[in-house]
C-alpha positions as a printed Julia matrix, in Angstrom:
345×3 Matrix{Float64}:
 -11.8    11.75  -23.68
 -13.8    14.8   -22.67
 -12.85   18.11  -24.25
 -10.97   20.49  -21.96
 -11.53   24.21  -22.48
  -8.73   26.76  -22.64
 -10.14   28.4   -19.51
  -9.27   25.22  -17.63
  -5.61   25.79  -18.41
  -5.7    28.62  -15.87
  -8.49   27.83  -13.44
  -8.27   24.08  -13.02
  -5.04   22.8   -14.5
  -4.12   21.07  -11.27
  -7.24   18.9   -11.63
  -6.99   18.31  -15.39
  -3.26   18.26  -16.05
  -3.12   14.77  -17.55
  -6.12   15.37  -19.8
  -4.83   18.8   -20.82
  -1.39   17.45  -21.62
  -2.88   14.85  -23.94
  -5.08   17.44  -25.66
  -2.75   20.42  -26.02
   0.7    18.85  -25.88
   3.65   21.3   -25.58
   1.35   24.34  -25.31
   0.76   23.25  -21.71
   4.28   24.44  -20.82
   3.41   27.95  -22.0
   0.33   27.99  -19.78
   2.3    26.62  -16.82
   4.87   29.38  -17.17
   2.19   32.06  -17.34
   0.45   30.71  -14.22
   3.66   30.64  -12.18
   4.59   34.14  -13.41
   1.18   35.64  -12.64
   0.82   33.96   -9.24
   4.23   35.03   -7.99
   4.39   38.46   -9.64
   0.82   39.78   -9.53
  -0.86   40.02   -6.14
  -4.43   39.77   -7.46
  -3.54   36.51   -9.21
  -2.62   34.69   -5.99
  -5.71   32.49   -6.38
  -4.14   30.59   -9.28
  -3.17   26.96   -8.43
   0.59   27.42   -8.72
   1.62   25.52   -5.58
  -0.48   22.46   -6.31
   0.72   22.51   -9.92
   4.32   22.13   -8.76
   3.33   18.8    -7.22
   0.9    17.61   -9.89
   3.21   18.56  -12.76
   5.96   16.48  -11.19
   3.55   13.58  -10.86
   2.45   13.89  -14.48
   6.02   14.16  -15.77
   7.08   11.0   -13.95
   6.32    7.88  -15.96
   4.05    5.23  -14.49
   4.21    1.62  -15.56
   1.81   -1.27  -15.39
   4.57   -3.89  -15.59
   8.24   -4.57  -16.17
   9.61   -2.42  -13.34
  11.63   -3.51  -10.27
  10.54   -3.96   -6.67
  12.39   -1.93   -4.03
  12.63   -3.42   -0.53
  12.14   -0.82    2.2
  13.35   -0.65    5.79
  10.47    0.97    7.7
  12.14    1.17   11.12
  12.52   -0.83   14.31
  10.76   -1.42   17.6
  11.76   -3.26   20.77
  10.37   -6.37   22.43
   9.85   -6.75   26.21
  12.84   -9.11   26.45
  15.17   -6.45   25.05
  15.44   -7.87   21.53
  14.47   -5.77   18.51
  12.27   -6.12   15.44
  13.5    -4.84   12.1
  10.39   -3.89   10.14
  10.3    -4.08    6.36
   7.95   -3.25    3.51
   8.44   -2.68   -0.18
   7.59   -0.54   -3.21
   6.61   -2.46   -6.34
   7.04    0.19   -9.03
   4.34   -1.39  -11.19
   0.63   -0.54  -11.03
  -0.63   -3.9   -12.25
   2.11   -6.56  -12.23
   2.31   -8.79   -9.17
   5.92   -9.95   -9.07
   7.07  -13.33   -7.77
  10.65  -13.73   -6.53
  11.3   -17.03   -4.68
  13.4   -16.86   -1.53
  17.0   -17.59   -2.49
  19.8   -15.79   -4.37
  17.4   -13.14   -5.74
  15.43  -12.64   -2.53
  17.5   -12.96    0.64
  18.13  -11.32    3.99
  21.59  -11.51    5.48
  23.1   -12.29    7.88
  21.03  -15.23    9.04
  19.14  -15.88    5.81
  18.36  -16.27    3.08
  14.9   -16.98    4.54
  13.93  -14.57    7.29
  10.18  -14.62    6.69
  10.08  -12.15    3.8
   7.4   -12.31    1.1
   8.01  -13.95   -2.26
   4.87  -12.49   -3.88
   4.85   -8.73   -4.3
   1.65   -6.77   -4.81
   1.72   -3.51   -6.78
   2.89   -0.15   -5.42
   3.58    0.69   -1.78
   3.16   -1.99    0.87
   4.17   -0.81    4.37
   5.08   -2.72    7.54
   4.8    -6.13    5.85
   7.0    -8.26    8.11
   9.42   -8.2    11.04
  12.79   -9.81   11.58
  13.8   -10.25   15.22
  17.41   -9.49   16.12
  19.1    -9.96   19.54
  19.4    -7.2    22.12
  23.16   -7.04   21.53
  22.72   -6.42   17.77
  24.45   -3.06   18.26
  25.5    -1.14   15.15
  25.37   -4.12   12.78
  23.25   -4.1     9.6
  20.59   -6.45    8.28
  20.39   -6.33    4.48
  17.45   -7.4     2.32
  18.53   -7.96   -1.29
  15.85   -8.26   -3.95
  16.25   -8.77   -7.68
  13.06   -8.22   -9.67
  12.65   -7.65  -13.4
  16.41   -7.64  -13.79
  17.29   -4.97  -11.22
  18.9    -5.54   -7.81
  17.89   -3.22   -4.96
  18.92   -3.5    -1.3
  17.4    -2.25    1.95
  19.7    -1.69    4.94
  18.26   -2.06    8.44
  20.0    -0.56   11.46
  19.12    0.4    15.02
  19.77    4.09   14.51
  17.57    6.04   16.9
  15.86    8.05   14.16
  14.45    4.8    12.7
  12.48    3.95   15.86
   8.75    3.47   15.18
   5.74    3.03   17.42
   2.0     2.79   16.84
   1.64    6.55   16.37
   4.29    6.54   13.66
   2.63    3.59   11.93
  -0.81    5.19   12.05
   0.59    8.39   10.64
   2.51    6.62    7.86
  -0.58    4.6     6.98
  -2.54    7.82    6.49
  -5.09    7.24    9.25
  -4.07   10.47   11.01
  -4.04   13.96    9.62
  -0.92   16.07    9.89
  -0.27   16.79   13.57
  -3.49   15.06   14.66
  -3.57   13.23   17.99
  -6.01   12.44   20.78
  -6.05   10.25   23.9
  -8.38    7.84   22.11
  -6.19    7.38   19.04
  -3.03    7.12   21.14
  -4.67    4.21   22.99
  -5.52    2.38   19.77
  -4.46   -1.26   19.64
  -4.06   -3.3    16.47
  -6.77   -5.83   15.67
  -6.23   -9.49   16.45
  -6.54  -12.22   13.85
  -6.75  -15.95   14.55
  -6.86  -18.62   11.87
  -9.95  -20.81   12.24
  -8.81  -24.44   12.17
  -5.33  -25.62   11.31
  -2.73  -23.18   10.03
  -1.29  -25.97    7.87
  -3.61  -27.32    5.19
  -3.67  -29.57    2.16
  -5.58  -29.08   -1.08
  -5.74  -30.41   -4.63
  -5.2   -28.55   -7.87
  -8.46  -27.07   -9.14
 -10.49  -27.86   -6.02
 -11.79  -24.88   -4.01
 -10.52  -24.41   -0.46
 -12.33  -22.15    2.0
 -10.28  -20.5     4.73
 -11.56  -18.46    7.67
 -10.17  -16.17   10.34
 -11.63  -14.69   13.51
 -10.9   -10.95   13.67
 -11.46   -8.72   16.7
 -10.77   -5.04   17.33
 -11.17   -2.38   20.0
 -13.35   -0.18   17.76
 -10.67    2.52   17.47
 -10.5     4.44   15.23
 -14.16    4.75   14.38
 -15.18    3.93   10.81
 -14.59    6.88    8.48
 -15.13    6.88    4.74
 -12.24    7.95    2.55
 -12.79   11.58    1.64
 -14.06   12.37   -1.82
 -11.4    14.42   -3.6
 -13.19   14.19   -6.95
 -14.42   17.64   -7.96
 -17.26   18.25  -10.39
 -14.76   19.18  -13.05
 -12.75   16.02  -12.43
 -15.77   13.86  -13.25
 -15.3    14.92  -16.87
 -12.19   12.75  -17.04
 -13.02    9.59  -18.98
 -11.01    7.26  -16.71
 -11.36    8.2   -13.02
  -8.1     6.41  -12.24
  -6.31    9.1   -14.26
  -7.38   11.91  -11.93
  -4.14   13.35  -10.48
  -3.75   13.07   -6.69
  -4.84   16.13   -4.76
  -2.91   15.29   -1.58
   0.85   15.32   -1.13
   0.72   12.78    1.7
  -1.22    9.53    1.79
  -4.63    9.44    3.46
  -6.9     6.52    4.26
 -10.33    5.48    5.4
 -10.63    3.85    8.81
 -12.64    0.92   10.13
 -12.15   -2.82   10.46
 -11.64   -5.1     7.47
  -9.76   -8.3     6.65
  -8.4    -9.88    3.48
  -6.71  -13.1     2.49
  -3.47  -12.33    0.63
  -0.91  -14.34   -1.28
   2.44  -14.23    0.53
   4.33  -16.96   -1.29
   3.06  -19.04   -4.18
   4.07  -21.94   -6.4
   1.49  -21.11   -9.07
  -1.55  -18.9    -9.52
  -4.11  -18.49   -6.75
  -7.67  -17.64   -7.82
 -10.11  -16.01   -5.39
 -13.86  -16.59   -5.57
 -14.41  -12.99   -4.45
 -12.15   -9.97   -4.77
 -10.27   -9.14   -1.6
  -9.75   -5.65   -0.19
  -6.31   -4.51   -1.32
  -3.61   -4.22    1.33
  -1.5    -2.05   -0.98
  -1.9     1.66   -1.46
  -4.09    1.85   -4.52
  -4.97    5.55   -4.45
  -7.0     5.49   -7.67
 -10.6     6.58   -7.42
 -12.97    3.63   -7.19
 -10.33    1.06   -6.22
 -11.09   -1.52   -3.54
  -8.53    0.0    -1.19
  -8.71    2.03    2.02
  -6.53    4.65    0.31
  -8.92    5.17   -2.61
 -11.34    8.1    -2.71
 -14.99    7.01   -2.22
 -13.99    3.77   -0.41
 -15.58    2.67    2.85
 -15.2    -0.48    4.95
 -17.18   -3.57    3.93
 -19.96   -4.99    6.06
 -18.68   -6.87    9.09
 -19.55  -10.59    9.42
 -21.85  -10.92   12.44
 -19.73  -13.63   14.08
 -16.42  -11.88   13.37
 -15.32  -14.68   11.04
 -14.02  -13.6     7.65
 -13.87  -16.23    4.91
 -12.36  -16.56    1.47
 -12.44  -19.38   -1.08
  -9.35  -20.0    -3.2
  -8.27  -22.38   -5.95
  -4.73  -23.37   -6.9
  -3.59  -24.13  -10.45
  -0.31  -25.97   -9.71
   1.02  -28.32   -7.05
   3.48  -26.96   -4.5
   3.64  -25.09   -1.22
   1.75  -21.83   -0.84
   1.7   -19.34    2.02
  -1.49  -17.29    2.31
  -1.81  -14.47    4.81
  -4.84  -13.25    6.71
  -4.39   -9.49    6.97
  -6.61   -7.49    9.34
  -6.65   -3.69    9.55
  -8.6    -1.08   11.46
  -7.41    1.5     8.92
  -4.53    2.51   11.17
  -2.85   -0.6    12.58
  -2.68   -4.13   11.22
  -2.21   -7.78   12.22
  -1.32  -10.88   10.21
  -1.55  -14.65   10.47
  -0.28  -17.09    7.87
  -1.73  -20.32    6.5
   0.54  -22.8     4.71
  -1.17  -24.91    2.06
   0.44  -27.91    0.39
  -1.23  -28.5    -2.97
  -1.09  -31.84   -4.78
  -2.46  -33.14   -8.06
């Protein structure tokens, strides 16, 4: 760990709070109090980072976990189909930073009424995953509720989906929630953005054997909107003194992302472990510096395959039925197509 000077307690605590807390312990609270007092009570001290400290201090005080925590299902909102029916849109928040949780569809992972299986995932990647799947309900659904119940790591959490007007979402809402738009940003071009299209190359139902590599491909197309934009670099010169860049506190209150087309093959449901020949771009909001994620500082889109075909090679360690998902994103809107693989010995 790099040494942090006492001067940093006043001039750059919002950037170094985690490092400072480890180095100086309870003395940090004294410095925090002085900064808030000086910023609010002395006009010439208004430059001190009091406002950002309120956010960063809350982040630092909240415990983060790599494993052992529950997964919270999330109702993202609803949209309407041309025939008058509706789509209830769900995502989730896996409260772990590293653990990928598996909960088979059934008593511990069900959507009712109509379930238990309504197309929900059974493999949960870390942290926030937005707009993961849709459940279609009839046009006369009215004021009824659709409830997703999920029990993970011993805790049961429910998400309640309704057609309340304030839960309506459209592409602009999704792009904003994804972080592709700045606060209040809009333009005719971005309003016309369409999600990419993804088409599985070959059959969407496959067979494979344990331990034998299987290569899957998908054809991905997009309208070129939004234009590719690298994730902004929020790492200051002082922040580079932190020994682990992933420990740099966030400098934005809301999520932000890079833009540009990419595609990944994800695990949606699994009967065992799936190994990938090459790392896939993360579809979850890994905001840590250097992560392979559109939400990570310093990240930019990978090179596009010249023929538009993205490929990934996977290996399965146990027999059973697996669902893999091709996930395409332009950094703002997404599209998915599933491949079911039956694995035998």
